[in-house]
Every structure is written in C-alpha cells, then in structure tokens.
Biopython code that builds the backbone (N, CA, C, O; Angstrom):
import numpy as np
from Bio.PDB.StructureBuilder import StructureBuilder

atoms = [
    (1, "MET", "N", (6.235, -7.491, -12.375)),
    (1, "MET", "CA", (5.621, -8.221, -11.283)),
    (1, "MET", "C", (5.816, -7.424, -9.987)),
    (1, "MET", "O", (6.918, -6.961, -9.690)),
    (2, "THR", "N", (4.742, -7.275, -9.232)),
    (2, "THR", "CA", (4.788, -6.531, -7.986)),
    (2, "THR", "C", (5.325, -7.417, -6.870)),
    (2, "THR", "O", (4.883, -8.552, -6.687)),
    (3, "LYS", "N", (6.276, -6.882, -6.138)),
    (3, "LYS", "CA", (6.844, -7.625, -5.011)),
    (3, "LYS", "C", (5.898, -7.525, -3.817)),
    (3, "LYS", "O", (5.504, -6.431, -3.414)),
    (4, "ARG", "N", (5.542, -8.671, -3.261)),
    (4, "ARG", "CA", (4.698, -8.690, -2.067)),
    (4, "ARG", "C", (5.600, -8.653, -0.843)),
    (4, "ARG", "O", (6.674, -9.254, -0.830)),
    (5, "TYR", "N", (5.165, -7.965, 0.151)),
    (5, "TYR", "CA", (5.938, -7.830, 1.374)),
    (5, "TYR", "C", (5.012, -8.063, 2.554)),
    (5, "TYR", "O", (3.789, -8.061, 2.413)),
    (6, "GLN", "N", (5.603, -8.261, 3.700)),
    (6, "GLN", "CA", (4.810, -8.467, 4.902)),
    (6, "GLN", "C", (4.312, -7.130, 5.421)),
    (6, "GLN", "O", (5.094, -6.213, 5.674)),
    (7, "VAL", "N", (3.016, -7.036, 5.572)),
    (7, "VAL", "CA", (2.415, -5.860, 6.182)),
    (7, "VAL", "C", (2.531, -6.023, 7.689)),
    (7, "VAL", "O", (2.284, -7.100, 8.231)),
    (8, "ARG", "N", (2.907, -4.950, 8.354)),
    (8, "ARG", "CA", (2.977, -4.957, 9.812)),
    (8, "ARG", "C", (1.783, -4.183, 10.353)),
    (8, "ARG", "O", (1.286, -3.257, 9.714)),
    (9, "VAL", "N", (1.336, -4.574, 11.531)),
    (9, "VAL", "CA", (0.187, -3.963, 12.179)),
    (9, "VAL", "C", (0.664, -3.202, 13.404)),
    (9, "VAL", "O", (1.343, -3.755, 14.269)),
    (10, "LYS", "N", (0.299, -1.921, 13.466)),
    (10, "LYS", "CA", (0.602, -1.123, 14.652)),
    (10, "LYS", "C", (-0.593, -1.228, 15.593)),
    (10, "LYS", "O", (-1.700, -0.794, 15.276)),
    (11, "LYS", "N", (-0.338, -1.812, 16.751)),
    (11, "LYS", "CA", (-1.389, -2.042, 17.725)),
    (11, "LYS", "C", (-1.629, -0.785, 18.559)),
    (11, "LYS", "O", (-0.844, 0.163, 18.520)),
    (12, "ARG", "N", (-2.727, -0.797, 19.312)),
    (12, "ARG", "CA", (-3.080, 0.377, 20.114)),
    (12, "ARG", "C", (-2.017, 0.743, 21.133)),
    (12, "ARG", "O", (-1.878, 1.915, 21.482)),
    (13, "ASP", "N", (-1.260, -0.242, 21.620)),
    (13, "ASP", "CA", (-0.224, 0.046, 22.615)),
    (13, "ASP", "C", (1.084, 0.523, 21.985)),
    (13, "ASP", "O", (2.067, 0.761, 22.687)),
    (14, "GLY", "N", (1.091, 0.661, 20.646)),
    (14, "GLY", "CA", (2.272, 1.172, 19.953)),
    (14, "GLY", "C", (3.210, 0.109, 19.418)),
    (14, "GLY", "O", (4.093, 0.412, 18.617)),
    (15, "THR", "N", (3.034, -1.131, 19.847)),
    (15, "THR", "CA", (3.877, -2.207, 19.330)),
    (15, "THR", "C", (3.424, -2.585, 17.920)),
    (15, "THR", "O", (2.308, -2.271, 17.506)),
    (16, "THR", "N", (4.306, -3.262, 17.198)),
    (16, "THR", "CA", (3.932, -3.740, 15.868)),
    (16, "THR", "C", (4.150, -5.242, 15.781)),
    (16, "THR", "O", (4.971, -5.813, 16.498)),
    (17, "GLU", "N", (3.405, -5.857, 14.899)),
    (17, "GLU", "CA", (3.555, -7.283, 14.628)),
    (17, "GLU", "C", (3.193, -7.529, 13.175)),
    (17, "GLU", "O", (2.533, -6.705, 12.542)),
    (18, "VAL", "N", (3.625, -8.658, 12.651)),
    (18, "VAL", "CA", (3.295, -9.039, 11.282)),
    (18, "VAL", "C", (1.796, -9.313, 11.193)),
    (18, "VAL", "O", (1.215, -9.920, 12.093)),
    (19, "PHE", "N", (1.173, -8.860, 10.100)),
    (19, "PHE", "CA", (-0.241, -9.121, 9.860)),
    (19, "PHE", "C", (-0.461, -10.616, 9.653)),
    (19, "PHE", "O", (0.212, -11.254, 8.843)),
    (20, "HIS", "N", (-1.422, -11.160, 10.407)),
    (20, "HIS", "CA", (-1.774, -12.577, 10.310)),
    (20, "HIS", "C", (-3.263, -12.694, 9.980)),
    (20, "HIS", "O", (-4.100, -12.482, 10.858)),
    (21, "PRO", "N", (-3.609, -13.025, 8.736)),
    (21, "PRO", "CA", (-5.022, -13.180, 8.376)),
    (21, "PRO", "C", (-5.736, -14.217, 9.242)),
    (21, "PRO", "O", (-6.957, -14.165, 9.393)),
    (22, "GLU", "N", (-4.986, -15.150, 9.807)),
    (22, "GLU", "CA", (-5.581, -16.182, 10.652)),
    (22, "GLU", "C", (-6.334, -15.582, 11.842)),
    (22, "GLU", "O", (-7.314, -16.157, 12.315)),
    (23, "LYS", "N", (-5.878, -14.437, 12.319)),
    (23, "LYS", "CA", (-6.562, -13.789, 13.442)),
    (23, "LYS", "C", (-7.947, -13.323, 13.018)),
    (23, "LYS", "O", (-8.904, -13.424, 13.786)),
    (24, "ILE", "N", (-8.055, -12.816, 11.804)),
    (24, "ILE", "CA", (-9.359, -12.395, 11.284)),
    (24, "ILE", "C", (-10.249, -13.619, 11.103)),
    (24, "ILE", "O", (-11.424, -13.599, 11.471)),
    (25, "ILE", "N", (-9.694, -14.672, 10.543)),
    (25, "ILE", "CA", (-10.468, -15.898, 10.332)),
    (25, "ILE", "C", (-11.010, -16.415, 11.659)),
    (25, "ILE", "O", (-12.177, -16.798, 11.748)),
    (26, "ARG", "N", (-10.175, -16.427, 12.679)),
    (26, "ARG", "CA", (-10.587, -16.930, 13.995)),
    (26, "ARG", "C", (-11.781, -16.154, 14.552)),
    (26, "ARG", "O", (-12.738, -16.755, 15.039)),
    (27, "VAL", "N", (-11.730, -14.833, 14.482)),
    (27, "VAL", "CA", (-12.822, -14.039, 15.045)),
    (27, "VAL", "C", (-14.078, -14.154, 14.179)),
    (27, "VAL", "O", (-15.191, -14.117, 14.706)),
    (28, "LEU", "N", (-13.918, -14.291, 12.870)),
    (28, "LEU", "CA", (-15.085, -14.449, 11.998)),
    (28, "LEU", "C", (-15.767, -15.797, 12.222)),
    (28, "LEU", "O", (-16.995, -15.886, 12.195)),
    (29, "LEU", "N", (-14.980, -16.832, 12.442)),
    (29, "LEU", "CA", (-15.560, -18.137, 12.769)),
    (29, "LEU", "C", (-16.303, -18.072, 14.102)),
    (29, "LEU", "O", (-17.386, -18.640, 14.244)),
    (30, "ALA", "N", (-15.718, -17.382, 15.070)),
    (30, "ALA", "CA", (-16.361, -17.239, 16.381)),
    (30, "ALA", "C", (-17.666, -16.455, 16.275)),
    (30, "ALA", "O", (-18.594, -16.672, 17.054)),
    (31, "ALA", "N", (-17.730, -15.538, 15.302)),
    (31, "ALA", "CA", (-18.938, -14.739, 15.106)),
    (31, "ALA", "C", (-20.003, -15.498, 14.318)),
    (31, "ALA", "O", (-21.130, -15.021, 14.177)),
    (32, "GLY", "N", (-19.649, -16.682, 13.801)),
    (32, "GLY", "CA", (-20.651, -17.508, 13.152)),
    (32, "GLY", "C", (-20.542, -17.667, 11.649)),
    (32, "GLY", "O", (-21.399, -18.317, 11.049)),
    (33, "LEU", "N", (-19.527, -17.104, 11.017)),
    (33, "LEU", "CA", (-19.368, -17.298, 9.574)),
    (33, "LEU", "C", (-18.905, -18.719, 9.282)),
    (33, "LEU", "O", (-18.247, -19.356, 10.104)),
    (34, "SER", "N", (-19.257, -19.197, 8.110)),
    (34, "SER", "CA", (-18.742, -20.499, 7.678)),
    (34, "SER", "C", (-17.248, -20.360, 7.412)),
    (34, "SER", "O", (-16.736, -19.254, 7.242)),
    (35, "GLU", "N", (-16.564, -21.485, 7.378)),
    (35, "GLU", "CA", (-15.124, -21.446, 7.131)),
    (35, "GLU", "C", (-14.815, -20.818, 5.773)),
    (35, "GLU", "O", (-13.886, -20.019, 5.659)),
    (36, "SER", "N", (-15.582, -21.170, 4.752)),
    (36, "SER", "CA", (-15.307, -20.620, 3.416)),
    (36, "SER", "C", (-15.556, -19.116, 3.370)),
    (36, "SER", "O", (-14.790, -18.386, 2.741)),
    (37, "ASP", "N", (-16.618, -18.642, 4.027)),
    (37, "ASP", "CA", (-16.883, -17.198, 4.059)),
    (37, "ASP", "C", (-15.818, -16.459, 4.863)),
    (37, "ASP", "O", (-15.409, -15.360, 4.490)),
    (38, "ALA", "N", (-15.368, -17.056, 5.961)),
    (38, "ALA", "CA", (-14.316, -16.436, 6.774)),
    (38, "ALA", "C", (-13.010, -16.349, 5.989)),
    (38, "ALA", "O", (-12.331, -15.323, 6.022)),
    (39, "LEU", "N", (-12.660, -17.424, 5.285)),
    (39, "LEU", "CA", (-11.435, -17.424, 4.473)),
    (39, "LEU", "C", (-11.505, -16.386, 3.362)),
    (39, "LEU", "O", (-10.544, -15.653, 3.127)),
    (40, "GLN", "N", (-12.640, -16.326, 2.684)),
    (40, "GLN", "CA", (-12.796, -15.372, 1.587)),
    (40, "GLN", "C", (-12.737, -13.934, 2.102)),
    (40, "GLN", "O", (-12.107, -13.080, 1.479)),
    (41, "THR", "N", (-13.380, -13.666, 3.220)),
    (41, "THR", "CA", (-13.376, -12.321, 3.793)),
    (41, "THR", "C", (-11.970, -11.924, 4.232)),
    (41, "THR", "O", (-11.542, -10.797, 3.984)),
    (42, "ALA", "N", (-11.254, -12.826, 4.874)),
    (42, "ALA", "CA", (-9.876, -12.542, 5.293)),
    (42, "ALA", "C", (-8.981, -12.297, 4.083)),
    (42, "ALA", "O", (-8.103, -11.435, 4.126)),
    (43, "GLN", "N", (-9.196, -13.046, 3.009)),
    (43, "GLN", "CA", (-8.403, -12.850, 1.791)),
    (43, "GLN", "C", (-8.692, -11.479, 1.175)),
    (43, "GLN", "O", (-7.773, -10.796, 0.723)),
    (44, "THR", "N", (-9.951, -11.080, 1.158)),
    (44, "THR", "CA", (-10.321, -9.765, 0.633)),
    (44, "THR", "C", (-9.644, -8.658, 1.432)),
    (44, "THR", "O", (-9.129, -7.699, 0.858)),
    (45, "ILE", "N", (-9.644, -8.789, 2.748)),
    (45, "ILE", "CA", (-9.021, -7.782, 3.612)),
    (45, "ILE", "C", (-7.511, -7.771, 3.414)),
    (45, "ILE", "O", (-6.903, -6.701, 3.371)),
    (46, "SER", "N", (-6.911, -8.924, 3.297)),
    (46, "SER", "CA", (-5.469, -9.014, 3.056)),
    (46, "SER", "C", (-5.091, -8.344, 1.735)),
    (46, "SER", "O", (-4.105, -7.610, 1.669)),
    (47, "GLN", "N", (-5.868, -8.593, 0.695)),
    (47, "GLN", "CA", (-5.611, -7.959, -0.603)),
    (47, "GLN", "C", (-5.746, -6.446, -0.499)),
    (47, "GLN", "O", (-4.953, -5.705, -1.080)),
    (48, "TYR", "N", (-6.751, -5.992, 0.240)),
    (48, "TYR", "CA", (-6.934, -4.553, 0.436)),
    (48, "TYR", "C", (-5.718, -3.943, 1.129)),
    (48, "TYR", "O", (-5.216, -2.904, 0.699)),
    (49, "LEU", "N", (-5.247, -4.575, 2.185)),
    (49, "LEU", "CA", (-4.096, -4.043, 2.920)),
    (49, "LEU", "C", (-2.865, -3.960, 2.030)),
    (49, "LEU", "O", (-2.131, -2.973, 2.082)),
    (50, "HIS", "N", (-2.629, -4.980, 1.216)),
    (50, "HIS", "CA", (-1.481, -4.946, 0.304)),
    (50, "HIS", "C", (-1.651, -3.871, -0.772)),
    (50, "HIS", "O", (-0.665, -3.301, -1.241)),
    (51, "SER", "N", (-2.892, -3.594, -1.162)),
    (51, "SER", "CA", (-3.128, -2.576, -2.190)),
    (51, "SER", "C", (-2.792, -1.172, -1.696)),
    (51, "SER", "O", (-2.608, -0.256, -2.499)),
    (52, "LEU", "N", (-2.712, -1.002, -0.388)),
    (52, "LEU", "CA", (-2.366, 0.308, 0.177)),
    (52, "LEU", "C", (-0.888, 0.639, -0.007)),
    (52, "LEU", "O", (-0.492, 1.802, 0.075)),
    (53, "HIS", "N", (-0.080, -0.383, -0.255)),
    (53, "HIS", "CA", (1.370, -0.226, -0.440)),
    (53, "HIS", "C", (2.031, 0.454, 0.760)),
    (53, "HIS", "O", (2.921, 1.291, 0.613)),
    (54, "LYS", "N", (1.568, 0.068, 1.952)),
    (54, "LYS", "CA", (2.165, 0.571, 3.189)),
    (54, "LYS", "C", (2.797, -0.596, 3.922)),
    (54, "LYS", "O", (2.270, -1.708, 3.924)),
    (55, "LYS", "N", (3.924, -0.329, 4.538)),
    (55, "LYS", "CA", (4.588, -1.384, 5.312)),
    (55, "LYS", "C", (3.903, -1.616, 6.649)),
    (55, "LYS", "O", (3.930, -2.726, 7.181)),
    (56, "THR", "N", (3.281, -0.554, 7.199)),
    (56, "THR", "CA", (2.622, -0.649, 8.498)),
    (56, "THR", "C", (1.243, -0.016, 8.412)),
    (56, "THR", "O", (1.084, 1.069, 7.852)),
    (57, "VAL", "N", (0.242, -0.697, 8.971)),
    (57, "VAL", "CA", (-1.117, -0.165, 9.040)),
    (57, "VAL", "C", (-1.601, -0.257, 10.482)),
    (57, "VAL", "O", (-1.160, -1.119, 11.242)),
    (58, "ALA", "N", (-2.502, 0.628, 10.846)),
    (58, "ALA", "CA", (-3.051, 0.633, 12.200)),
    (58, "ALA", "C", (-4.049, -0.508, 12.372)),
    (58, "ALA", "O", (-4.791, -0.844, 11.450)),
    (59, "SER", "N", (-4.056, -1.091, 13.550)),
    (59, "SER", "CA", (-5.009, -2.168, 13.830)),
    (59, "SER", "C", (-6.446, -1.675, 13.680)),
    (59, "SER", "O", (-7.332, -2.443, 13.307)),
    (60, "LEU", "N", (-6.675, -0.401, 13.968)),
    (60, "LEU", "CA", (-8.018, 0.158, 13.822)),
    (60, "LEU", "C", (-8.467, 0.165, 12.367)),
    (60, "LEU", "O", (-9.654, -0.004, 12.087)),
    (61, "LEU", "N", (-7.539, 0.358, 11.442)),
    (61, "LEU", "CA", (-7.866, 0.302, 10.019)),
    (61, "LEU", "C", (-8.352, -1.097, 9.653)),
    (61, "LEU", "O", (-9.319, -1.248, 8.905)),
    (62, "ILE", "N", (-7.690, -2.100, 10.172)),
    (62, "ILE", "CA", (-8.097, -3.482, 9.899)),
    (62, "ILE", "C", (-9.467, -3.745, 10.509)),
    (62, "ILE", "O", (-10.342, -4.315, 9.857)),
    (63, "ARG", "N", (-9.652, -3.337, 11.744)),
    (63, "ARG", "CA", (-10.950, -3.524, 12.403)),
    (63, "ARG", "C", (-12.067, -2.877, 11.600)),
    (63, "ARG", "O", (-13.118, -3.480, 11.387)),
    (64, "ASP", "N", (-11.834, -1.634, 11.150)),
    (64, "ASP", "CA", (-12.851, -0.929, 10.379)),
    (64, "ASP", "C", (-13.120, -1.612, 9.044)),
    (64, "ASP", "O", (-14.259, -1.644, 8.580)),
    (65, "ARG", "N", (-12.069, -2.161, 8.423)),
    (65, "ARG", "CA", (-12.243, -2.844, 7.139)),
    (65, "ARG", "C", (-13.019, -4.150, 7.321)),
    (65, "ARG", "O", (-13.854, -4.497, 6.486)),
    (66, "VAL", "N", (-12.746, -4.867, 8.403)),
    (66, "VAL", "CA", (-13.519, -6.076, 8.703)),
    (66, "VAL", "C", (-14.988, -5.702, 8.858)),
    (66, "VAL", "O", (-15.863, -6.368, 8.305)),
    (67, "GLN", "N", (-15.261, -4.638, 9.608)),
    (67, "GLN", "CA", (-16.640, -4.209, 9.825)),
    (67, "GLN", "C", (-17.309, -3.842, 8.504)),
    (67, "GLN", "O", (-18.461, -4.209, 8.272)),
    (68, "LEU", "N", (-16.605, -3.129, 7.645)),
    (68, "LEU", "CA", (-17.140, -2.735, 6.341)),
    (68, "LEU", "C", (-17.496, -3.959, 5.494)),
    (68, "LEU", "O", (-18.574, -4.015, 4.901)),
    (69, "GLU", "N", (-16.597, -4.930, 5.439)),
    (69, "GLU", "CA", (-16.847, -6.153, 4.663)),
    (69, "GLU", "C", (-18.049, -6.913, 5.226)),
    (69, "GLU", "O", (-18.885, -7.407, 4.469)),
    (70, "LEU", "N", (-18.132, -7.004, 6.542)),
    (70, "LEU", "CA", (-19.257, -7.710, 7.151)),
    (70, "LEU", "C", (-20.567, -6.972, 6.922)),
    (70, "LEU", "O", (-21.582, -7.599, 6.618)),
    (71, "ASP", "N", (-20.560, -5.653, 7.063)),
    (71, "ASP", "CA", (-21.774, -4.868, 6.821)),
    (71, "ASP", "C", (-22.306, -5.105, 5.411)),
    (71, "ASP", "O", (-23.514, -5.211, 5.204)),
    (72, "ALA", "N", (-21.393, -5.189, 4.443)),
    (72, "ALA", "CA", (-21.785, -5.340, 3.041)),
    (72, "ALA", "C", (-22.297, -6.747, 2.722)),
    (72, "ALA", "O", (-23.212, -6.903, 1.913)),
    (73, "ARG", "N", (-21.715, -7.764, 3.350)),
    (73, "ARG", "CA", (-22.013, -9.138, 2.933)),
    (73, "ARG", "C", (-22.745, -9.985, 3.971)),
    (73, "ARG", "O", (-23.483, -10.906, 3.620)),
    (74, "PHE", "N", (-22.541, -9.673, 5.239)),
    (74, "PHE", "CA", (-23.093, -10.521, 6.302)),
    (74, "PHE", "C", (-23.626, -9.636, 7.439)),
    (74, "PHE", "O", (-22.995, -9.547, 8.492)),
    (75, "PRO", "N", (-24.780, -8.982, 7.240)),
    (75, "PRO", "CA", (-25.278, -8.017, 8.231)),
    (75, "PRO", "C", (-25.456, -8.587, 9.641)),
    (75, "PRO", "O", (-25.148, -7.910, 10.622)),
    (76, "TYR", "N", (-25.943, -9.809, 9.750)),
    (76, "TYR", "CA", (-26.135, -10.380, 11.083)),
    (76, "TYR", "C", (-24.792, -10.559, 11.790)),
    (76, "TYR", "O", (-24.642, -10.187, 12.954)),
    (77, "THR", "N", (-23.837, -11.123, 11.092)),
    (77, "THR", "CA", (-22.501, -11.312, 11.657)),
    (77, "THR", "C", (-21.857, -9.966, 11.964)),
    (77, "THR", "O", (-21.103, -9.842, 12.929)),
    (78, "ALA", "N", (-22.153, -8.955, 11.145)),
    (78, "ALA", "CA", (-21.620, -7.608, 11.391)),
    (78, "ALA", "C", (-22.074, -7.094, 12.751)),
    (78, "ALA", "O", (-21.298, -6.468, 13.473)),
    (79, "GLY", "N", (-23.324, -7.356, 13.098)),
    (79, "GLY", "CA", (-23.833, -6.942, 14.402)),
    (79, "GLY", "C", (-23.124, -7.648, 15.544)),
    (79, "GLY", "O", (-22.813, -7.033, 16.563)),
    (80, "LEU", "N", (-22.871, -8.934, 15.376)),
    (80, "LEU", "CA", (-22.143, -9.685, 16.407)),
    (80, "LEU", "C", (-20.716, -9.181, 16.541)),
    (80, "LEU", "O", (-20.204, -9.056, 17.654)),
    (81, "TYR", "N", (-20.071, -8.891, 15.420)),
    (81, "TYR", "CA", (-18.698, -8.376, 15.438)),
    (81, "TYR", "C", (-18.655, -7.009, 16.124)),
    (81, "TYR", "O", (-17.748, -6.735, 16.910)),
    (82, "ARG", "N", (-19.636, -6.152, 15.826)),
    (82, "ARG", "CA", (-19.701, -4.825, 16.441)),
    (82, "ARG", "C", (-19.852, -4.965, 17.957)),
    (82, "ARG", "O", (-19.194, -4.257, 18.720)),
    (83, "TRP", "N", (-20.723, -5.882, 18.388)),
    (83, "TRP", "CA", (-20.911, -6.113, 19.819)),
    (83, "TRP", "C", (-19.612, -6.590, 20.458)),
    (83, "TRP", "O", (-19.238, -6.120, 21.533)),
    (84, "TYR", "N", (-18.926, -7.517, 19.806)),
    (84, "TYR", "CA", (-17.657, -8.040, 20.318)),
    (84, "TYR", "C", (-16.633, -6.922, 20.486)),
    (84, "TYR", "O", (-15.937, -6.864, 21.500)),
    (85, "GLN", "N", (-16.539, -6.042, 19.505)),
    (85, "GLN", "CA", (-15.568, -4.951, 19.573)),
    (85, "GLN", "C", (-15.875, -4.001, 20.729)),
    (85, "GLN", "O", (-14.958, -3.458, 21.346)),
    (86, "LYS", "N", (-17.155, -3.800, 21.023)),
    (86, "LYS", "CA", (-17.532, -2.903, 22.119)),
    (86, "LYS", "C", (-17.271, -3.519, 23.488)),
    (86, "LYS", "O", (-17.013, -2.802, 24.454)),
    (87, "THR", "N", (-17.337, -4.843, 23.574)),
    (87, "THR", "CA", (-17.217, -5.488, 24.885)),
    (87, "THR", "C", (-15.817, -5.985, 25.202)),
    (87, "THR", "O", (-15.519, -6.303, 26.353)),
    (88, "LYS", "N", (-14.950, -6.056, 24.190)),
    (88, "LYS", "CA", (-13.607, -6.579, 24.474)),
    (88, "LYS", "C", (-12.772, -5.527, 25.192)),
    (88, "LYS", "O", (-12.893, -4.328, 24.941)),
    (89, "VAL", "N", (-11.946, -5.997, 26.065)),
    (89, "VAL", "CA", (-11.127, -5.091, 26.881)),
    (89, "VAL", "C", (-9.761, -4.938, 26.269)),
    (89, "VAL", "O", (-8.921, -4.216, 26.805)),
]
sb = StructureBuilder()
sb.init_structure("model")
sb.init_model(0)
sb.init_chain("A")
sb.init_seg("    ")
for serial, (resi, resn, name, xyz) in enumerate(atoms, 1):
    if name == "N":
        sb.init_residue(resn, " ", resi, " ")
    sb.init_atom(name, np.array(xyz, "f"), 0.0, 1.0, " ", f" {name:<3s}", serial, name[0])
structure = sb.get_structure()
C-alpha cells in the first residue's frame, strides 16, 4: 500500500503551504463549472500531483495542470480561467 502524504506548494514568493484542492474548486466554480465538474477536476489534479511523488510542487505546475484539464474538457471555462490568470495581480 502506498503511503499518501501532504503535497506542499511552493508559491511565487518562495513560501510554501499545504496543497488545498478547495482552492482549485473555488476558482473553477467562479469560472462557471458545475460543482460536480469542479470537484472531479480538482480530484484529477490532486491525483496527478500525488503521482509525481514529490513533497513540494511549484504553484505554476498546478496552474498549468488546471489549464490543461480545462482545455481538454471545458474549452469555454478554459478561456475564462486563462483570462483570470492574465488579469490577477
């Protein structure tokens, strides 16, 4: 049995925090996904991060993975997410 551990996220400012799928769910809901689609997408991304077997991943990796999942399954929402990423400070 594989031991699951908490993945940490290295943010752009160099700090780290525990990965919280809820943050992905929140932004996906804001972009217009249904709750079930947001939950499923966040779960897929969480599984991907754990499959890397790394204790720490860059926030940009998560952002890019969210974009990839949206591009593949929800093109309209992918465009909204891309716009959000460009405009956020």
